N, CA, C and O of each residue as an XYZ file, in Angstrom:
724
protein
N      80.208    -24.503    -22.330
C      78.064    -24.003    -21.394
C      77.691    -24.575    -20.576
O      77.721    -25.794    -20.745
N      77.261    -24.173    -19.549
C      76.610    -24.912    -18.185
C      75.563    -25.431    -18.574
O      74.703    -24.796    -19.184
N      75.445    -27.014    -18.198
C      74.073    -27.832    -18.606
C      73.216    -26.961    -17.768
O      73.614    -26.067    -17.021
N      71.707    -27.411    -18.028
C      70.841    -27.064    -16.579
C      70.259    -28.227    -16.677
O      70.488    -29.216    -17.373
N      69.277    -27.912    -15.686
C      68.600    -28.998    -14.812
C      67.698    -29.861    -15.954
O      67.621    -31.086    -15.866
N      67.082    -29.176    -16.937
C      66.036    -29.603    -17.947
C      67.448    -30.326    -19.226
O      67.411    -31.383    -19.857
N      68.362    -29.426    -19.209
C      68.706    -30.402    -19.848
C      69.228    -31.875    -19.748
O      69.230    -32.655    -20.701
N      69.751    -32.219    -18.256
C      70.044    -32.594    -17.760
C      69.259    -33.726    -17.832
O      69.837    -34.700    -18.314
N      67.960    -33.906    -17.451
C      66.722    -34.357    -17.163
C      66.741    -34.773    -18.461
O      66.378    -35.949    -18.470
N      67.007    -34.352    -19.664
C      66.581    -35.031    -21.144
C      67.702    -35.599    -21.363
O      67.467    -36.649    -21.961
N      68.664    -35.480    -21.216
C      69.524    -36.672    -20.777
C      69.887    -38.225    -20.549
O      70.424    -39.209    -21.057
N      69.287    -37.792    -19.551
C      68.959    -39.172    -18.331
C      67.847    -39.800    -19.253
O      67.918    -40.993    -19.548
N      66.960    -39.114    -19.648
C      65.669    -39.516    -20.280
C      65.810    -40.057    -21.985
O      64.852    -40.143    -22.753
N      67.442    -40.429    -22.373
C      67.510    -40.604    -23.779
C      68.495    -41.984    -22.725
O      68.706    -43.138    -23.096
N      68.789    -41.550    -21.824
C      69.561    -43.050    -21.513
C      68.711    -44.819    -20.664
O      68.773    -46.048    -20.628
N      68.012    -43.604    -20.158
C      67.389    -45.023    -19.405
C      66.660    -45.947    -20.112
O      66.149    -45.441    -21.111
N      66.471    -46.867    -19.997
C      65.881    -48.007    -20.448
C      64.673    -48.212    -20.101
O      64.230    -47.261    -19.458
N      63.701    -49.331    -20.302
C      62.625    -49.754    -19.505
C      62.928    -50.583    -18.003
O      63.493    -51.671    -17.888
N      62.439    -49.824    -17.037
C      62.816    -50.972    -15.705
C      61.888    -52.051    -15.742
O      60.661    -52.082    -15.844
N      63.073    -53.242    -15.596
C      62.057    -54.424    -15.456
C      61.772    -54.921    -14.272
O      62.561    -54.867    -13.328
N      60.570    -55.473    -14.214
C      59.623    -56.362    -13.118
C      60.286    -57.396    -12.610
O      60.537    -58.412    -13.259
N      60.609    -57.210    -11.431
C      61.325    -58.105    -10.403
C      60.772    -58.850     -9.201
O      61.364    -59.782     -8.657
N      59.533    -58.346     -8.809
C      59.089    -58.709     -7.648
C      57.665    -59.460     -8.044
O      57.298    -59.429     -9.219
N      56.661    -60.313     -6.773
C      55.610    -60.793     -7.359
C      54.956    -60.378     -5.982
O      55.716    -60.025     -5.080
N      53.634    -60.399     -5.771
C      52.735    -59.966     -5.363
C      51.934    -61.151     -5.104
O      51.082    -61.368     -5.967
N      51.995    -62.055     -4.039
C      51.332    -63.115     -4.120
C      49.616    -62.983     -4.146
O      48.820    -63.444     -4.964
N      49.366    -62.120     -2.847
C      47.580    -61.684     -2.896
C      47.053    -61.039     -4.121
O      45.841    -61.061     -4.340
N      47.861    -60.480     -4.913
C      46.951    -60.036     -5.960
C      47.439    -60.774     -7.730
O      46.843    -60.629     -8.798
N      48.816    -61.610     -7.402
C      49.599    -62.810     -8.349
C      49.544    -61.727     -9.649
O      48.788    -61.878    -10.608
N      50.299    -60.835     -9.522
C      51.071    -59.859    -10.619
C      52.382    -59.585     -9.665
O      52.512    -59.761     -8.454
N      53.387    -59.047    -10.734
C      54.307    -58.292    -10.591
C      54.894    -57.105    -10.869
O      54.675    -56.726    -12.020
N      55.809    -56.129     -9.968
C      55.769    -55.232     -9.877
C      57.806    -55.044     -9.834
O      58.660    -55.885     -9.553
N      57.923    -53.775    -10.193
C      59.169    -53.175     -9.994
C      60.009    -52.888     -9.257
O      60.826    -52.075     -9.688
N      60.198    -53.408     -7.835
C      61.110    -53.206     -6.379
C      61.528    -51.830     -6.615
O      61.904    -51.418     -7.712
N      61.441    -51.047     -5.421
C      62.645    -49.897     -5.248
C      63.589    -50.190     -5.258
O      64.342    -49.243     -5.482
N      64.143    -51.237     -5.104
C      65.743    -51.588     -5.069
C      66.023    -51.821     -6.557
O      67.063    -51.345     -7.011
N      65.039    -52.641     -7.524
C      65.119    -52.324     -8.756
C      65.193    -51.217     -9.299
O      66.258    -50.765     -9.719
N      63.967    -50.551     -9.381
C      64.406    -49.126     -9.365
C      65.226    -48.562     -9.264
O      65.606    -47.951    -10.263
N      65.760    -48.471     -8.368
C      66.831    -47.684     -8.060
C      68.477    -47.811     -8.416
O      69.476    -47.167     -8.739
N      67.976    -49.113     -8.109
C      69.980    -49.686     -9.534
C      69.328    -49.820    -10.539
O      69.698    -50.887    -11.029
N      68.361    -49.258    -11.322
C      68.467    -48.913    -12.735
C      68.545    -47.184    -12.762
O      69.338    -46.659    -13.544
N      67.917    -46.563    -12.111
C      67.707    -44.615    -12.047
C      69.324    -44.395    -11.711
O      70.116    -44.087    -12.602
N      69.661    -44.558    -10.537
C      70.894    -43.810     -9.451
C      71.984    -43.533    -10.556
O      72.356    -42.443    -10.993
N      72.541    -45.236    -11.007
C      74.022    -44.906    -12.031
C      73.838    -43.849    -12.983
O      74.649    -42.946    -13.191
N      72.794    -43.997    -13.519
C      72.226    -42.846    -14.473
C      72.208    -41.290    -14.596
O      72.437    -40.538    -15.543
N      71.851    -41.079    -13.295
C      71.264    -39.815    -12.668
C      72.537    -39.442    -12.452
O      72.684    -38.281    -12.833
N      73.721    -39.997    -11.924
C      74.567    -40.070    -11.149
C      75.814    -39.215    -12.543
O      76.357    -38.111    -12.506
N      75.869    -40.157    -13.464
C      76.235    -39.766    -14.982
C      75.529    -38.619    -15.229
O      76.292    -37.735    -15.620
N      74.460    -38.290    -15.166
C      74.023    -36.676    -15.708
C      74.482    -35.929    -14.707
O      74.037    -34.828    -15.031
N      74.987    -35.790    -13.847
C      75.277    -34.536    -12.682
C      74.120    -34.465    -12.025
O      73.686    -33.323    -11.876
N      73.344    -35.542    -11.487
C      72.217    -35.208    -11.128
C      72.117    -36.363     -9.939
O      72.489    -37.517    -10.153
N      71.419    -35.808     -8.295
C      71.478    -36.433     -7.594
C      70.132    -36.648     -6.917
O      69.356    -35.713     -6.722
N      69.817    -38.187     -6.485
C      68.340    -38.140     -6.460
C      68.477    -38.213     -4.338
O      69.360    -38.835     -3.747
N      67.239    -37.322     -3.582
C      66.921    -37.939     -2.516
C      65.426    -37.909     -2.004
O      64.565    -37.068     -2.262
N      65.340    -38.992     -1.248
C      63.902    -39.269     -1.052
C      63.687    -39.169      0.461
O      63.550    -40.129      1.220
N      63.673    -37.265      0.949
C      63.041    -37.696      2.209
C      62.243    -37.902      3.034
O      61.285    -37.365      2.479
N      61.771    -38.349      4.163
C      60.275    -38.857      5.034
C      60.076    -37.306      5.919
O      61.206    -36.996      6.296
N      59.381    -36.581      6.230
C      59.186    -35.453      7.187
C      57.955    -35.486      7.675
O      57.619    -36.665      7.788
N      57.060    -34.709      8.042
C      56.158    -34.542      8.791
C      55.383    -34.497      7.654
O      54.294    -35.068      7.694
N      55.772    -33.856      6.513
C      54.529    -33.380      5.248
C      54.205    -34.880      4.533
O      53.185    -35.227      3.937
N      55.464    -35.658      4.812
C      55.295    -37.031      3.787
C      56.683    -37.189      3.165
O      57.766    -36.653      3.401
N      56.346    -37.944      2.448
C      57.276    -38.764      1.270
C      57.869    -37.830     -0.076
O      57.226    -37.451     -1.055
N      58.929    -37.666      0.157
C      59.674    -36.924     -1.606
C      60.242    -37.445     -1.449
O      60.673    -38.177     -0.558
N      60.540    -36.878     -3.297
C      61.920    -37.648     -3.874
C      61.632    -36.177     -4.317
O      60.635    -35.460     -4.409
N      63.673    -36.006     -4.666
C      63.855    -34.976     -5.748
C      65.142    -34.907     -6.442
O      66.068    -35.606     -6.031
N      65.287    -34.191     -7.381
C      66.269    -34.407     -8.201
C      67.054    -33.546     -7.867
O      66.400    -32.676     -7.291
N      68.369    -33.218     -7.906
C      69.182    -32.166     -7.400
C      69.803    -32.225     -8.552
O      69.936    -33.337     -9.064
N      70.346    -31.009     -9.251
C      71.516    -30.728    -10.486
C      72.607    -30.418     -9.327
O      72.292    -29.554     -8.508
N      73.874    -31.060     -9.192
C      75.015    -30.827     -8.487
C      75.674    -29.400     -8.518
O      76.056    -28.649     -7.621
N      75.662    -29.301    -10.005
C      76.278    -28.284    -10.132
C      75.968    -26.718     -9.887
O      76.697    -25.761     -9.629
N      74.276    -26.895    -10.118
C      73.586    -25.953    -10.123
C      73.003    -25.446     -9.061
O      73.089    -24.287     -8.655
N      72.338    -26.428     -8.559
C      71.360    -26.690     -7.437
C      69.921    -26.418     -7.797
O      69.074    -26.259     -6.918
N      69.685    -26.373     -8.874
C      68.475    -26.648     -9.522
C      67.864    -28.127     -9.202
O      68.474    -29.193     -9.282
N      66.651    -27.944     -8.859
C      65.840    -29.259     -8.676
C      64.621    -29.270     -8.732
O      64.146    -28.135     -8.690
N      63.663    -30.338     -8.838
C      62.600    -30.576     -9.014
C      62.486    -31.452     -8.231
O      63.494    -32.008     -7.794
N      60.833    -31.935     -7.709
C      60.786    -32.438     -6.627
C      58.794    -32.804     -6.632
O      57.808    -32.176     -7.018
N      58.997    -33.946     -6.072
C      57.324    -34.173     -5.637
C      57.536    -34.546     -4.228
O      58.504    -35.092     -3.698
N      56.203    -34.053     -3.641
C      55.919    -35.184     -2.435
C      54.482    -35.623     -1.859
O      53.402    -35.083     -2.099
N      54.644    -36.337     -1.333
C      52.875    -37.172     -1.138
C      52.604    -37.358      0.365
O      53.428    -37.792      1.170
N      51.550    -37.037      0.595
C      51.298    -37.078      1.849
C      50.998    -38.451      2.741
O      50.028    -39.155      2.462
N      51.789    -38.740      3.699
C      51.413    -40.158      4.400
C      50.239    -39.846      5.098
O      49.899    -38.685      5.323
N      49.504    -40.987      5.507
C      47.640    -41.194      6.207
C      48.310    -41.329      7.305
O      49.395    -41.818      7.620
N      47.444    -40.793      7.836
C      47.682    -40.774      9.385
C      47.233    -42.384     10.002
O      47.007    -43.363      9.292
N      47.183    -42.342     11.441
C      46.696    -43.811     12.159
C      47.138    -45.083     11.590
O      46.370    -46.045     11.546
N      48.583    -45.147     11.063
C      48.920    -46.634     10.355
C      49.886    -46.841     11.271
O      50.708    -46.005     11.646
N      49.728    -48.542     11.818
C      50.942    -49.004     12.430
C      52.634    -48.846     11.758
O      52.963    -48.388     10.664
N      53.240    -49.234     12.524
C      54.825    -48.988     12.151
C      54.655    -50.207     10.922
O      55.489    -49.875     10.080
N      54.060    -51.281     10.506
C      54.482    -51.726      9.321
C      53.568    -51.440      8.437
O      53.848    -51.878      7.321
N      52.533    -50.845      8.512
C      51.801    -49.924      7.642
C      52.181    -48.881      6.805
O      52.098    -48.623      5.604
N      52.743    -48.222      8.080
C      53.700    -46.780      7.683
C      55.163    -47.448      6.716
O      55.492    -47.464      5.530
N      55.434    -47.682      7.332
C      56.765    -48.876      6.435
C      56.391    -48.877      5.047
O      56.982    -48.218      4.192
N      55.296    -49.707      4.808
C      54.781    -50.552      3.726
C      54.509    -49.017      2.562
O      54.781    -48.825      1.377
N      53.731    -48.006      3.834
C      53.214    -46.778      2.762
C      54.745    -45.902      2.191
O      54.821    -45.560      1.011
N      55.554    -45.698      2.887
C      56.184    -44.648      2.536
C      57.366    -45.844      1.307
O      58.191    -45.202      0.657
N      57.366    -47.063      1.135
C      58.168    -47.787      0.252
C      57.248    -47.751     -1.062
O      57.655    -47.242     -2.106
N      55.955    -48.340     -0.932
C      54.925    -47.449     -1.511
C      55.434    -46.387     -2.639
O      55.764    -46.461     -3.823
N      55.323    -45.330     -1.628
C      55.216    -43.725     -2.009
C      57.035    -43.708     -2.564
O      56.923    -42.911     -3.495
N      57.599    -43.853     -2.555
C      59.408    -44.105     -2.893
C      59.360    -44.096     -4.215
O      59.606    -43.274     -5.097
N      58.794    -45.763     -4.132
C      58.339    -46.083     -5.538
C      57.421    -45.017     -6.685
O      57.773    -44.838     -7.851
N      56.451    -44.522     -6.178
C      55.607    -44.227     -7.146
C      55.985    -42.532     -7.467
O      55.592    -41.968     -8.489
N      56.739    -41.916     -6.496
C      56.839    -40.803     -6.805
C      58.384    -40.491     -7.062
O      58.906    -39.377     -7.098
N      59.035    -41.822     -7.244
C      60.280    -41.818     -8.444
C      59.608    -42.488     -9.550
O      60.356    -42.139    -10.464
N      58.798    -43.142    -10.047
C      58.721    -43.531    -11.294
C      58.193    -41.985    -12.074
O      58.601    -41.387    -13.069
N      56.972    -41.677    -10.967
C      56.465    -40.483    -11.913
C      57.451    -39.650    -12.224
O      57.786    -39.483    -13.397
N      58.165    -38.886    -10.980
C      59.129    -37.786    -10.967
C      59.616    -37.907    -12.744
O      59.261    -37.145    -13.643
N      60.398    -38.950    -12.838
C      61.360    -39.487    -13.897
C      60.578    -39.831    -15.143
O      61.113    -40.046    -16.230
N      59.116    -39.875    -14.890
C      58.315    -40.575    -16.509
C      58.959    -42.245    -16.509
O      59.138    -42.584    -17.679
N      59.297    -43.216    -15.648
C      59.462    -43.917    -15.743
C      58.282    -45.241    -16.487
O      57.091    -45.485    -16.289
N      59.288    -45.830    -17.344
C      58.517    -47.105    -18.519
C      58.407    -47.843    -17.412
O      59.417    -47.776    -16.711
N      57.474    -48.589    -16.955
C      58.012    -50.022    -16.633
C      57.837    -51.055    -16.889
O      56.972    -51.066    -16.012
N      57.787    -52.541    -17.463
C      57.960    -53.384    -17.994
C      56.392    -53.997    -17.643
O      55.810    -53.883    -16.565
N      55.917    -54.638    -18.804
C      54.827    -55.030    -18.442
C      55.121    -56.565    -19.180
O      55.192    -56.827    -20.380
N      55.232    -57.278    -18.244
C      55.148    -58.777    -18.408
C      53.716    -59.647    -18.295
O      53.748    -60.851    -18.552
N      52.628    -59.086    -17.955
C      51.847    -59.386    -17.016
C      50.879    -59.753    -18.111
O      50.898    -58.817    -18.909
N      49.894    -60.848    -18.585
C      49.264    -61.158    -19.208
C      48.196    -60.532    -19.792
O      47.989    -60.633    -21.001
N      47.230    -59.655    -18.778
C      46.325    -59.225    -18.873
C      46.788    -57.998    -20.245
O      45.856    -57.560    -20.919
N      47.923    -57.627    -20.493
C      48.499    -56.459    -20.491
C      49.212    -56.291    -21.679
O      49.857    -55.294    -22.003
N      48.936    -58.139    -22.806
C      49.753    -58.176    -24.321
C      49.313    -57.220    -25.150
O      50.136    -56.606    -25.829
N      48.087    -56.960    -25.228
C      47.498    -56.034    -25.798
C      47.713    -54.575    -25.748
O      47.645    -53.732    -26.643
N      47.975    -54.477    -24.546
C      48.658    -53.041    -24.202
C      47.793    -51.617    -24.461
O      48.231    -50.600    -24.999
N      46.231    -51.867    -23.841
C      45.348    -50.808    -24.390
C      45.966    -49.728    -23.967
O      47.130    -49.844    -23.583
N      45.223    -48.261    -23.947
C      45.753    -47.206    -23.507
C      44.599    -46.294    -23.459
O      43.698    -46.397    -24.291
N      44.582    -45.424    -22.546
C      43.681    -44.090    -22.487
C      44.608    -43.112    -22.684
O      45.796    -43.016    -22.373
N      43.555    -42.139    -23.476
C      44.529    -40.915    -24.131
C      43.885    -39.445    -23.167
O      42.681    -39.420    -22.907
N      44.473    -38.705    -22.868
C      44.026    -37.579    -22.280
C      45.100    -36.525    -22.964
O      46.316    -36.398    -22.819
N      44.225    -35.892    -23.692
C      44.612    -34.453    -25.094
C      46.229    -35.730    -25.552
O      45.957    -36.907    -25.787
N      47.101    -35.454    -25.583
C      48.103    -36.274    -25.711
C      48.830    -36.708    -25.484
O      49.810    -36.879    -26.209
N      48.674    -37.121    -24.271
C      49.428    -38.334    -23.102
C      48.417    -39.543    -23.417
O      47.187    -39.578    -23.454
N      49.711    -40.829    -23.695
C      48.955    -41.898    -23.413
C      49.570    -42.218    -22.384
O      50.684    -41.909    -21.961
N      48.096    -43.407    -21.682
C      48.874    -43.946    -19.995
C      48.480    -45.103    -20.304
O      47.321    -45.101    -20.720
N      49.148    -46.454    -20.260
C      48.909    -47.302    -20.193
C      48.317    -47.952    -19.699
O      48.415    -47.442    -18.583
N      47.544    -48.960    -19.532
C      46.608    -49.449    -18.746
C      46.698    -49.933    -17.159
O      46.013    -49.684    -16.167
N      48.157    -50.938    -17.461
C      48.711    -50.861    -16.159
C      49.210    -49.800    -15.293
O      49.047    -49.894    -14.076
N      49.739    -48.906    -15.756
C      49.666    -47.468    -15.123
C      48.601    -46.916    -14.106
O      48.584    -46.522    -12.940
N      47.657    -47.105    -15.222
C      46.539    -46.589    -14.244
C      46.023    -47.426    -13.031
O      45.785    -47.020    -11.894
N      45.905    -48.671    -13.528
C      45.436    -49.279    -12.533
C      46.284    -49.538    -11.513
O      45.723    -49.979    -10.510
N      47.861    -49.360    -11.423
C      48.332    -49.010    -10.258
C      48.149    -47.653     -9.633
O      48.322    -47.659     -8.414
N      47.870    -46.597    -10.119
C      47.695    -44.974     -9.738
C      46.348    -45.257     -8.991
O      46.188    -44.771     -7.871
N      45.276    -46.103     -9.626
C      44.119    -46.388     -8.989
C      44.106    -46.840     -7.768
O      43.574    -46.165     -6.886
N      44.837    -48.373     -7.421
C      45.010    -48.449     -6.219
C      45.722    -48.337     -4.657
O      45.657    -48.743     -3.497
N      46.598    -47.271     -5.795
C      47.806    -46.349     -4.931
C      46.969    -45.513     -4.408
O      47.512    -45.037     -3.411
N      45.590    -44.939     -4.604
C      44.703    -44.172     -3.856
C      43.873    -44.669     -3.059
O      43.169    -43.885     -2.422
N      43.704    -46.225     -2.850
C      43.078    -46.625     -1.840
C      44.131    -47.439     -0.934
O      44.010    -47.713      0.260
N      44.930    -47.678     -1.584
C      45.624    -48.434     -0.126
C      45.997    -48.428      0.929
O      46.275    -49.376      1.664
N      46.050    -46.978      1.162
C      46.858    -46.214      2.515
C      45.607    -46.075      3.076
O      45.734    -45.439      4.123
N      43.803    -46.544      2.751
C      43.180    -46.584      3.882
C      43.292    -47.255      5.361
O      43.821    -48.360      5.481
N      42.869    -46.678      6.273
C      43.156    -47.342      7.858
C      41.730    -47.377      8.103
O      41.758    -47.651      9.303
N      40.075    -47.263      7.705
C      39.542    -47.302      8.293
C      37.899    -48.063      7.179
O      36.951    -47.334      6.888
N      37.940    -48.951      6.934
C      36.335    -49.204      6.241
C      35.591    -47.386      5.546
O      35.238    -47.199      4.382
N      35.555    -46.518      6.481
C      34.706    -45.317      6.052
C      36.154    -44.465      5.443
O      35.875    -43.483      4.754
N      37.233    -44.671      5.580
C      38.247    -43.808      4.529
C      38.444    -44.715      3.534
O      38.754    -44.181      2.469
N      38.352    -46.201      3.505
C      38.143    -46.602      2.133
C      37.192    -46.706      1.225
O      37.276    -47.128      0.072
N      36.105    -46.218      1.919
C      35.114    -45.742      1.384
C      35.130    -44.665      0.844
O      34.708    -44.703     -0.312
N      35.569    -43.324      1.340
C      35.935    -41.926      1.236
C      36.872    -42.290     -0.307
O      36.272    -42.135     -1.370
N      38.293    -42.755     -0.322
C      38.858    -43.273     -1.048
C      38.374    -43.656     -2.481
O      38.881    -43.161     -3.488
N      37.484    -44.457     -2.505
C      36.982    -45.374     -3.293
C      35.851    -44.447     -4.439
O      35.623    -44.532     -5.646
N      35.447    -43.756     -3.560
C      34.752    -42.641     -3.766
C      35.229    -41.534     -4.763
O      34.495    -40.791     -5.415
N      36.759    -41.567     -4.760
C      37.476    -40.412     -5.223
C      38.189    -41.015     -6.788
O      38.803    -40.259     -7.540
N      37.990    -42.351     -7.053
C      37.752    -42.921     -8.489
C      36.863    -42.994     -9.165
O      35.662    -43.209     -8.997
N      37.559    -42.784    -10.075
C      36.677    -42.566    -11.375
C      35.776    -44.107    -11.762
O      35.793    -44.995    -10.911
N      35.242    -44.261    -12.692
C      34.325    -45.331    -13.234
C      35.484    -46.461    -13.841
O      35.284    -47.667    -13.984
N      36.337    -45.955    -14.050
C      37.123    -46.970    -15.042
C      37.714    -47.860    -14.464
O      37.769    -49.076    -14.644
N      38.429    -46.778    -13.318
C      39.748    -47.211    -12.316
C      38.699    -48.292    -11.018
O      39.235    -49.224    -10.418
N      37.152    -47.898    -10.795
C      36.548    -48.986     -9.851
C      36.214    -50.454    -10.536
O      35.975    -51.497     -9.928
N      36.273    -50.198    -12.353
C      36.061    -51.577    -12.937
C      37.089    -52.577    -13.349
O      37.018    -53.634    -13.976
N      38.567    -51.573    -12.524
C      39.939    -52.702    -13.092
C      39.544    -53.947    -12.011
O      39.272    -53.409    -10.937
N      39.434    -55.200    -11.926
C      39.442    -56.039    -11.554
C      40.544    -56.049    -10.333
O      40.271    -56.235     -9.148
N      41.908    -55.799    -10.908
C      43.061    -55.593     -9.364
C      42.810    -54.702     -8.355
O      43.407    -54.739     -7.279
N      41.686    -53.642     -8.726
C      41.593    -52.829     -7.826
C      40.205    -53.452     -7.184
O      40.257    -53.688     -5.977
N      38.854    -53.768     -7.933
C      38.244    -54.047     -7.300
C      38.621    -55.301     -5.912
O      38.200    -55.388     -4.759
N      39.630    -56.155     -6.744
C      40.487    -57.436     -5.739
C      40.993    -56.636     -4.582
O      40.747    -57.222     -3.528
N      41.856    -55.059     -4.349
C      41.988    -54.894     -3.241
C      40.791    -54.343     -2.334
O      40.560    -54.669     -1.170
N      40.205    -53.596     -2.986
C      39.372    -52.836     -1.936
C      38.815    -53.850     -0.960
O      38.695    -53.757      0.262
N      38.330    -55.389     -2.239
C      38.006    -56.088     -0.872
C      38.883    -56.936     -0.426
O      38.522    -58.088     -0.182
N      39.980    -56.604     -0.264
C      40.924    -57.497      0.448
C      41.084    -56.386      1.613
O      41.299    -56.780      2.760
N      41.010    -55.380      1.411
C      41.271    -54.042      2.317
C      39.463    -54.068      3.509
O      39.256    -53.866      4.706
N      38.791    -54.336      2.623
C      37.499    -54.600      3.788
C      37.386    -55.859      4.852
O      36.628    -55.925      5.820
N      38.195    -56.684      4.478
C      38.470    -57.688      5.215
C      39.687    -57.502      6.222
O      39.858    -58.237      7.194
N      40.451    -56.516      5.907
C      41.446    -56.135      6.981
C      41.078    -55.002      8.019
O      41.620    -54.887      9.119
N      39.876    -54.008      7.417
C      40.008    -52.649      8.439
C      38.632    -52.913      9.061
O      37.590    -53.509      8.786
N      39.147    -52.184     10.019
C      37.450    -51.537     11.135
C      37.088    -50.715     10.865
O      36.106    -50.253     11.445
């Protein structure tokens, strides 16, 4: 009997471990799992499961697609790229989005060795628990692509009160305020 994409993804999830953080952000004094680290952890397992990973960049944005090489079935996600970025900002946004779409699509668990997360508080939405660090990273992802102060203000207003209260998110907003015009 031929395996489906879903059964292969289940097999992948049984095999994948916690992705270790390997990079440091000196501005925010935190650690994160780099795109290279995530890819080195997941690509061999996806291949063993008969799945192919592609991350195309198009006018629509940055995508992450997992394709079953036997059936052609696929699962994908895409996130729009912000406009008005210089080449360095665009490159950073592409890498950032590739990391987050991949981690999200595969429901990856990223090792949390930050001091603030030793207690690992969670927020419950229906029956899904979202680790605090994931909430912080998601909130940061919402504002990091701001290109002007006005854009930052608009993106900030989309955050809920909890997201706006995270220290790392506040620090990122303040840093962006000093670099944007």
